[in-house]
C-alpha positions in Angstrom: -6.8 -149.6 20.4 -7.7 -146.6 18.3 -10.1 -145.5 21.1 -7.6 -145.6 24.0 -5.2 -143.9 21.9 -7.6 -141.3 21.4 -8.5 -141.2 25.1 -4.8 -140.8 25.9 -4.4 -138.0 23.2 -7.1 -136.2 25.0 -6.0 -136.7 28.6 -2.5 -135.6 27.5 -4.0 -132.4 25.7 -6.3 -131.6 28.9 -3.4 -131.8 31.4 -1.3 -129.6 28.9 -4.1 -126.8 28.5 -4.7 -127.0 32.2 -0.9 -126.7 33.3 -1.0 -123.8 30.7 -4.0 -122.1 32.2 -2.6 -122.2 35.9 -1.0 -118.9 36.7 2.6 -118.5 37.4 3.4 -117.7 40.9 4.6 -114.1 40.8 8.6 -113.6 41.3 9.1 -112.0 44.8 12.4 -110.7 46.1 13.2 -110.2 49.7 13.8 -106.6 50.5 15.8 -106.3 53.8 14.3 -103.8 56.3 15.7 -102.0 59.2 13.4 -102.7 62.3 12.5 -99.8 64.8 14.4 -101.6 68.0 17.7 -101.8 65.8 17.2 -98.1 64.5 16.4 -96.9 68.2 19.6 -98.9 69.6 21.7 -97.2 66.6 20.5 -93.6 67.4 20.9 -94.0 71.2 24.5 -95.4 70.9 25.3 -92.2 68.5 23.9 -90.0 71.1 25.9 -91.8 73.9 29.2 -91.7 71.8 28.6 -87.7 71.2 27.7 -86.8 75.0 30.9 -89.0 76.2 32.8 -86.1 74.2 30.5 -83.2 75.5 28.4 -82.8 72.5 24.8 -82.6 72.3 23.3 -83.6 68.9 20.4 -84.8 67.0 20.4 -88.1 65.2 18.0 -89.2 62.6 17.8 -92.7 61.1 15.8 -93.0 57.9 14.6 -96.2 56.4 15.5 -97.4 52.6 12.7 -95.0 51.5 14.1 -91.8 53.1 11.5 -91.6 55.7 12.5 -90.8 59.3 12.3 -94.0 61.7 13.9 -92.8 64.6 14.6 -88.9 65.6 16.5 -88.0 68.8 17.6 -84.8 70.0 19.7 -84.4 73.1 18.5 -81.8 75.9 20.7 -78.9 74.9 20.8 -79.7 71.2 19.6 -76.7 68.9 16.4 -77.2 67.1 18.4 -76.8 63.9 20.2 -79.8 64.4 16.9 -82.0 63.7 16.6 -80.8 60.0 20.2 -81.0 59.4 20.7 -84.6 60.6 17.4 -85.7 58.7 19.2 -84.2 55.6 22.5 -85.9 56.4 20.6 -89.2 56.8 18.7 -88.8 53.5 21.6 -87.8 51.6 23.6 -90.8 52.8 20.8 -93.1 51.9 20.4 -91.4 48.5 23.7 -91.7 47.4 25.0 -94.9 49.6 27.9 -93.0 50.4 29.0 -91.1 53.5 28.2 -87.6 53.0 31.7 -86.5 53.9 32.9 -88.0 50.6 30.4 -86.2 48.6 32.1 -82.9 49.4 33.1 -81.3 46.4 32.0 -84.0 44.4 29.3 -81.5 42.6 31.2 -78.5 41.6 28.8 -75.7 39.5 26.3 -73.3 40.8 23.4 -75.4 39.7 24.6 -78.9 41.1 23.0 -81.6 43.1 23.4 -80.2 46.5 21.0 -77.4 45.5 18.0 -79.9 45.5 15.8 -79.3 48.8 16.5 -81.9 51.4 19.9 -83.0 50.4 23.2 -81.6 52.4 26.7 -82.2 51.6 28.2 -82.0 54.8 30.1 -84.8 56.8 27.9 -86.5 59.5 25.8 -89.0 57.3 26.3 -92.4 56.4 24.4 -95.1 54.7 23.1 -98.1 56.6 23.7 -101.4 54.6 22.8 -105.0 55.3 22.6 -108.3 53.3 24.6 -106.4 50.4 21.5 -103.6 50.1 21.1 -100.2 51.3 18.5 -100.5 54.1 18.6 -96.6 55.4 21.0 -93.9 56.4 21.8 -92.4 59.9 22.8 -88.6 60.4 24.2 -86.8 63.2 24.2 -83.0 63.8 25.4 -80.6 66.4 29.1 -81.7 67.4 31.9 -78.7 66.7 32.5 -80.6 63.4 30.9 -82.9 60.3 33.9 -85.4 61.0 33.0 -85.6 64.9 29.1 -86.1 63.6 30.4 -88.7 61.4 32.5 -90.7 64.2 29.2 -90.6 66.4 26.9 -91.9 63.4 29.4 -94.7 62.9 29.4 -95.9 66.5 25.9 -96.0 66.1 26.2 -98.4 63.2 28.8 -100.4 65.2 26.6 -100.8 67.7 24.2 -102.8 65.4 26.9 -104.2 63.4 26.2 -107.9 64.2 22.3 -107.7 63.5 23.4 -105.9 60.3 25.6 -109.0 59.1 22.6 -111.3 59.6 20.5 -109.7 56.7 
């Protein structure tokens, strides 16, 4: 009986040490990502909305890292609109806020808007899905930033259903 008690104790000890030695599965967090097809659909819808109003614009869609995923420039849109649309998209993504809501938020001559790559002007919107920021869209080239922002919103609206499924 004493031997079987020792054998059982050794078996339990071995099982416990084997369990302790087994590595735990790493903790993973699913990160929603905007796929290229949706980004293209969004950018095209933004361009089409501006075209209907007679505006030639550029649209940039950036991913959650701020990298351009889609860039479209309408035929007669100025070259400068490419840079501005990218900066609007990047700024909206970085602050998770429409760029129109950032105007006047940073007073002072050495404030955040002086950072290269940011632009505080209406026309940029964050893209969210599944409660997370997944990118930004920026439009430039319409006569006003508010019109740029309406075109950007039309792009987001074009993929609204898909964004709800993240």
